[in-house]
C-alpha positions in Angstrom: 152.7 156.4 89.4 155.6 154.2 88.3 158.0 157.0 89.1 156.7 157.4 92.6 156.8 153.6 93.2 160.4 153.6 91.9 161.4 156.4 94.1 159.8 154.7 97.1 161.6 151.5 96.4 164.9 153.3 96.0 164.4 155.1 99.3 163.5 151.8 101.0 166.5 150.1 99.6 168.7 153.0 100.6 167.2 152.9 104.1 167.9 149.1 104.4 171.4 149.5 103.2 172.0 152.3 105.6 170.6 150.2 108.5 172.8 147.3 107.4 175.9 149.5 107.4 175.0 150.9 110.8 174.7 147.4 112.2 178.0 146.4 110.7 179.6 149.5 112.2 178.0 148.8 115.5 179.3 145.2 115.4 182.8 146.4 114.6 182.6 149.0 117.4 181.4 146.3 119.8 184.3 144.0 118.8 186.8 146.8 119.3 185.3 147.7 122.7 185.4 144.0 123.7 189.1 143.8 122.7 189.8 147.0 124.6 188.1 145.7 127.7 190.2 142.5 127.5 193.4 144.6 127.2 192.3 146.7 130.2 191.6 143.6 132.2 194.9 142.1 131.3 196.7 145.3 132.3 194.8 145.4 135.5 195.7 141.8 136.2 199.4 142.5 135.5 199.4 145.5 137.8 197.8 143.5 140.5 200.4 140.8 140.1 203.1 143.4 140.4 201.5 144.9 143.5 201.4 141.4 145.1 205.1 140.9 144.2 205.9 144.2 145.9 203.9 143.3 149.0 205.6 139.9 149.2 209.0 141.4 148.9 208.5 144.4 151.1 206.3 143.0 153.9 206.1 139.3 154.0 209.7 138.8 152.8 211.0 141.1 155.5 209.0 139.4 158.2 210.1 135.9 157.2 213.8 137.0 156.9 213.7 138.6 160.3 212.0 135.5 161.7 214.7 133.2 160.3 217.4 135.3 161.9 215.6 135.1 165.3 215.3 131.3 165.0 219.0 131.0 164.2 219.8 133.1 167.3 217.5 130.9 169.4 219.3 127.8 168.2 222.6 129.4 168.8 221.8 130.1 172.5 219.6 127.0 173.1 222.3 125.1 174.9 224.0 127.9 176.7 221.4 130.5 177.6 217.7 129.3 177.7 216.4 132.7 178.7 218.0 134.4 175.7 216.9 131.6 173.4 213.3 132.0 174.7 213.4 135.7 174.0 214.5 135.0 170.4 211.7 132.4 170.0 209.1 134.8 171.3 210.2 137.5 168.8 210.2 134.9 166.0 206.6 134.0 167.0 205.5 137.6 166.8 207.1 138.0 163.4 205.3 134.9 162.2 202.0 136.3 163.4 202.8 139.6 161.5 203.6 137.7 158.3 200.3 135.8 158.7 198.4 139.1 159.0 200.1 140.4 155.9 198.9 137.3 153.9 195.4 137.6 155.2 195.3 141.3 154.3 196.6 140.6 150.7 194.0 137.8 150.3 191.2 140.1 151.5 192.4 142.8 149.1 192.3 140.4 146.2 188.7 139.5 146.5 186.9 140.0 143.2 183.8 141.6 144.8 185.1 144.2 147.2 181.7 145.0 148.6 180.5 141.3 148.6 176.8 142.3 148.4 177.1 144.9 151.1 176.3 148.6 150.7 179.2 150.9 150.4 178.5 152.4 153.9 178.5 148.9 155.5 181.7 147.8 153.7 183.6 151.0 154.6 182.4 150.7 158.2 183.9 147.2 158.4 187.1 148.5 156.8 187.4 151.3 159.3 186.7 148.9 162.2 189.6 146.7 161.1 191.8 149.8 160.6 191.0 151.0 164.2 191.7 147.5 165.6 195.1 147.4 163.9 196.2 151.0 164.5 194.3 152.3 167.5 193.2 155.3 165.4 189.5 156.2 165.3 188.9 157.7 161.9 186.5 160.6 161.5 184.3 159.5 158.7 181.5 161.5 157.0 179.4 160.1 154.3 176.5 162.0 152.6 175.0 160.1 149.7 171.3 160.8 148.7 171.1 157.4 146.9 173.1 154.2 146.5 176.0 154.3 144.0 176.5 152.0 141.1 178.5 148.8 141.8 181.4 150.1 139.7 181.6 153.4 141.4 181.1 151.9 144.9 183.9 149.4 144.3 186.2 152.1 143.1 185.5 154.3 146.2 186.0 151.3 148.5 189.4 150.3 146.9 190.7 153.9 147.1 189.8 154.1 150.8 191.2 150.7 151.4 194.5 151.5 149.7 194.8 154.9 151.4 194.2 153.3 154.9 196.8 150.6 154.1 199.4 153.2 153.2 198.5 155.2 156.3 198.9 152.2 158.6 202.2 151.2 157.1 204.0 154.4 156.4 202.5 157.6 157.9 202.7 157.2 161.7 199.5 159.3 161.8 197.3 159.7 164.8 194.3 161.4 163.0 192.6 160.3 159.9 189.5 161.9 158.3 187.4 160.6 155.4 184.8 162.7 153.7 182.5 161.4 150.9 179.7 163.6 149.6 178.0 164.7 146.4 177.4 168.0 144.6 175.1 168.7 141.7 177.3 166.9 139.2 180.2 165.5 141.2 181.1 162.8 143.7 183.8 164.1 146.1 186.1 161.9 148.1 188.8 163.3 150.5 191.1 161.4 152.8 193.5 163.2 155.2 196.0 162.2 157.8 198.4 164.1 160.1 201.3 161.7 159.5 204.9 162.2 158.5 204.0 163.0 154.9 206.2 162.6 151.9 207.2 164.3 148.6 204.5 163.2 146.1 206.7 164.3 143.2 209.2 161.7 144.2 206.6 159.0 144.9 204.5 159.0 141.8 205.1 155.5 140.6 204.2 153.6 143.7 201.6 150.8 143.2 199.2 152.3 145.7 199.1 155.8 144.4 199.2 154.7 140.8 196.4 152.2 141.4 194.2 154.9 143.1 194.9 157.3 140.2 194.1 154.8 137.5 190.9 153.7 139.2 189.7 157.3 139.3 190.7 158.1 135.7 189.0 154.9 134.5 185.6 156.4 135.6 186.4 159.8 134.1 187.4 161.4 137.4 190.2 163.5 138.7 192.8 162.4 141.2 195.1 164.7 143.3 197.4 164.1 146.2 198.9 166.8 148.4 201.7 166.1 150.9 205.1 167.3 152.2 207.5 166.0 154.8 206.0 166.5 158.3 202.7 167.8 157.1 200.6 164.7 156.6 198.8 163.8 153.3 195.5 164.7 151.6 194.0 162.7 148.8 191.2 164.0 146.6 189.2 162.0 144.0 186.4 163.6 142.1 184.0 161.6 139.9 181.2 162.6 137.6 177.9 162.1 139.3 174.2 162.3 138.3 171.9 162.0 141.2 
């Protein structure tokens, strides 16, 4: 009897020690995960700052520089040719409006909650409406989701569509844009295509837009591919794990 009690006590002590060790390992893993999450957040913040710097330099800086030149021209002709000075002032006004739109677009992109409580369908519908207003292009959009996506996945899909549309409106000169979002048995499939001027993706692999879309996809365990060549438009494919 004493031997059985001793064995039971030893087993109980061993179980308690094992549980304690498991809790300690879990606590360590939790701390490591927390530190990793902070590093990822810091990296994402840095990348976003770099993206903003590029936007300011490429878009806003260009608009303001051109506006300054037009204002200088207007001052130059103000006393000798009012009609010409008026033309320069009107062009400066248009450039100022363009710069203001760039600022508003950047602010909208920086919002922490991309969906802002809306469903993915509603958020993308608003995004496409704004895209159509700015470009005159009516996108062909097909969405087939049997159930709502998680907030993280929905936000990632939204950001990829948003960045792709931004690139199309700025660089592609496209007249046709198609977006297809659907699910299979184990995957969520997103495809965006345009008939624009295209580019060599092997020479444009470090751009903030493409890099951001790729990193967002990989962060969720997905796969990102881009197909394009000069004069043949562009096709972007992002595939994510999905469990319906």
